C-alpha positions in Angstrom: -7.5 -31.8 24.0 -7.1 -35.4 24.8 -3.9 -36.4 26.6 -3.0 -38.8 23.8 -3.2 -35.9 21.3 -1.1 -33.6 23.5 1.6 -36.2 24.0 1.8 -37.3 20.4 1.8 -33.8 18.9 4.3 -32.5 21.5 6.6 -35.4 20.7 6.2 -34.8 17.0 7.2 -31.1 17.4 10.1 -31.9 19.7 11.5 -34.6 17.5 11.0 -32.9 14.1 12.1 -29.4 15.0 15.8 -30.1 14.8 15.8 -33.0 12.4 15.8 -31.9 8.7 12.1 -32.5 8.4 9.5 -29.8 8.8 8.0 -29.7 12.3 5.1 -27.4 11.2 4.3 -29.7 8.3 4.1 -32.7 10.7 1.8 -30.8 13.1 -0.5 -30.3 10.1 -0.2 -33.9 8.7 -0.5 -35.9 11.8 -4.0 -34.7 12.8 -5.2 -35.0 9.2 -3.9 -38.6 8.9 -5.4 -39.6 12.3 -8.6 -37.7 11.8 -8.0 -35.6 14.9 -9.4 -32.1 15.4 -7.0 -29.3 14.7 -5.0 -28.6 17.9 -5.1 -24.8 17.4 -2.6 -22.0 17.2 -2.1 -21.8 21.0 -0.8 -25.4 21.2 1.5 -24.9 18.2 3.0 -21.9 19.8 3.4 -23.7 23.1 5.3 -26.7 21.6 7.5 -24.3 19.6 8.3 -22.6 22.9 9.3 -25.9 24.3 11.8 -26.5 21.5 13.2 -23.0 22.1 13.8 -23.8 25.7 15.5 -27.0 24.7 18.0 -25.3 22.3 18.7 -22.5 24.8 19.4 -25.0 27.5 21.6 -27.1 25.3 23.7 -24.1 24.3 23.5 -22.4 27.7 27.3 -22.5 28.3 28.0 -20.9 24.9 25.3 -18.2 24.7 26.6 -16.0 27.5 30.2 -15.7 26.1 28.6 -15.4 22.6 26.5 -12.4 23.8 29.5 -10.9 25.6 31.7 -11.1 22.5 28.9 -9.6 20.4 28.5 -6.7 22.8 32.2 -6.1 23.0 32.4 -6.0 19.2 29.9 -3.1 19.3 31.6 -1.2 22.2 35.2 -1.8 20.9 34.3 -1.7 17.2 36.3 -4.8 16.4 35.7 -8.5 16.4 37.0 -10.7 19.2 36.2 -14.3 20.3 33.0 -15.5 18.7 31.6 -12.1 17.9 31.6 -12.9 14.1 29.5 -16.0 14.9 27.0 -14.0 16.9 26.8 -11.4 14.1 26.3 -14.3 11.7 23.3 -15.5 13.6 21.8 -12.0 13.6 22.4 -11.3 9.9 21.2 -14.7 8.8 18.0 -14.3 10.7 17.0 -11.0 9.0 15.9 -12.4 5.6 13.5 -15.0 7.2 12.1 -12.4 9.6 11.4 -9.9 6.9 9.9 -12.6 4.6 7.7 -13.8 7.4 6.3 -10.3 8.0 5.6 -9.8 4.3 4.4 -13.2 3.2 2.9 -14.8 6.3 -0.7 -14.4 5.2 0.1 -15.7 1.6 1.9 -18.7 3.0 -1.1 -19.7 5.0 -2.9 -20.5 1.7 -0.3 -23.2 1.0 -0.9 -25.3 4.1 -2.1 -28.4 2.4 -0.8 -32.0 2.1 0.1 -31.8 -1.6 2.4 -28.8 -1.1 3.9 -30.4 2.0 4.6 -33.6 0.2 6.2 -31.8 -2.8 8.5 -29.6 -0.7 9.5 -32.5 1.5 10.7 -34.4 -1.5 12.3 -31.5 -3.3 14.3 -30.2 -0.3 15.1 -33.7 0.8 16.8 -34.3 -2.5 18.6 -31.0 -2.2 19.9 -32.0 1.2 21.1 -35.3 -0.2 22.9 -33.5 -3.1 24.6 -31.1 -0.7 25.6 -33.9 1.6 27.4 -35.8 -1.2 28.9 -32.8 -2.9 29.9 -30.4 -0.1 33.6 -30.0 0.6 33.2 -30.0 4.4 36.3 -27.9 5.0 34.9 -25.2 7.3 33.3 -25.0 10.7 30.8 -22.5 12.1 33.6 -20.2 13.3 34.9 -19.6 9.8 31.8 -18.1 8.3 32.1 -15.3 5.7 29.4 -12.7 4.9 28.6 -14.4 1.7 28.0 -17.7 3.4 26.0 -16.1 6.2 23.7 -14.4 3.6 23.3 -17.5 1.5 22.2 -19.5 4.6 20.0 -16.6 5.7 18.1 -16.4 2.4 17.8 -20.2 2.3 16.2 -20.1 5.7 13.5 -17.8 4.4 12.3 -20.7 2.2 11.3 -22.5 5.4 8.1 -20.3 5.3 6.9 -22.7 2.6 5.0 -25.5 4.3 6.9 -28.7 4.2 10.3 -27.0 4.0 12.3 -27.8 7.1 14.0 -24.8 8.7 16.9 -26.9 10.0 17.0 -29.0 6.8 17.3 -26.0 4.4 19.9 -24.2 6.6 22.0 -27.3 6.9 21.7 -27.8 3.2 22.8 -24.3 2.5 25.7 -24.6 4.9 26.9 -27.8 3.4 26.7 -26.2 -0.1 29.0 -23.4 1.2 31.6 -25.8 2.4 30.8 -26.2 6.1 31.3 -29.6 7.7 28.4 -31.6 9.1 28.9 -30.6 12.8 29.4 -26.9 11.9 26.3 -26.9 9.7 24.1 -28.4 12.4 25.4 -26.2 15.2 24.9 -23.0 13.2 21.5 -24.2 12.2 20.6 -24.8 15.8 21.9 -21.4 16.9 19.8 -19.8 14.1 16.7 -21.4 15.5 16.8 -19.4 18.7 16.0 -15.8 17.4 13.7 -17.2 14.7 11.6 -19.4 17.0 11.5 -16.6 19.5 10.3 -14.0 17.0 7.7 -16.4 15.5 6.4 -17.3 19.0 6.0 -13.6 19.9 4.2 -12.9 16.6 1.8 -15.8 17.1 1.2 -14.9 20.7 0.2 -11.4 19.8 -2.4 -13.0 17.4 -3.7 -15.1 20.3 -4.0 -12.1 22.5 -5.7 -10.0 19.8 -8.3 -12.8 19.1 -9.0 -13.4 22.8 -8.9 -17.1 22.3 -9.6 -19.3 25.3 -6.5 -21.0 26.6 -6.2 -24.3 28.6 -3.0 -23.7 30.4 -2.6 -27.2 31.7 -2.6 -28.6 28.2 -0.1 -26.0 27.1 2.2 -26.6 30.0 2.2 -30.4 29.3 2.9 -29.7 25.6 5.8 -27.4 26.4 7.3 -29.9 28.8 7.1 -32.9 26.4 8.3 -30.9 23.4 11.2 -29.4 25.4 12.4 -32.8 26.7 12.1 -34.6 23.3 13.8 -31.7 21.5 16.7 -31.7 23.9 17.2 -35.4 23.5 17.0 -35.0 19.7 19.7 -32.3 19.7 
């Protein structure tokens, strides 16, 4: 890949992953609009890994106690600290993970600009509606099982090209009464297991296909997407 392509596409991934606009859609659209060759699955996986590193680093001081509270809730069989938030992240991830395993091949057939444009408009309007009508009375520490499941099933819609994962989860959270900060923070936390699972799934495909990998290109893409994603968060 040309260095210009690497830099631009890594910046696109880093900036769009945590804004309510689809990063995967933009990685499809930008090469098409600029008449660039497709960057390939390996590069997409690498830039997603960069955004994963960014969100983990940003929440590094919260993830350790979050994990400890979750583990204690299992050992002691009662909630304490932020254990409910940790369980919320796990439960809300399940619908999207299951949907991804079932519908991943079918979704690949929808990767075209018309679908992307349509879903961008539709879910952009949904986010606008949720923003002006949401009560904004709750934060991410006041999640109920109903709210968690609603956000989780909404996140599964992000499989449709053009549907932003962060956008649809923030929309769902606002609809369920979370404030803007709580909606964004829960959405960012949700991205960790989902991006990790998606990256592992796509990596297994790369290994199975024995595709040639230019490690220098991937490392540059990871670095740029991680830095830009961190600044975006």
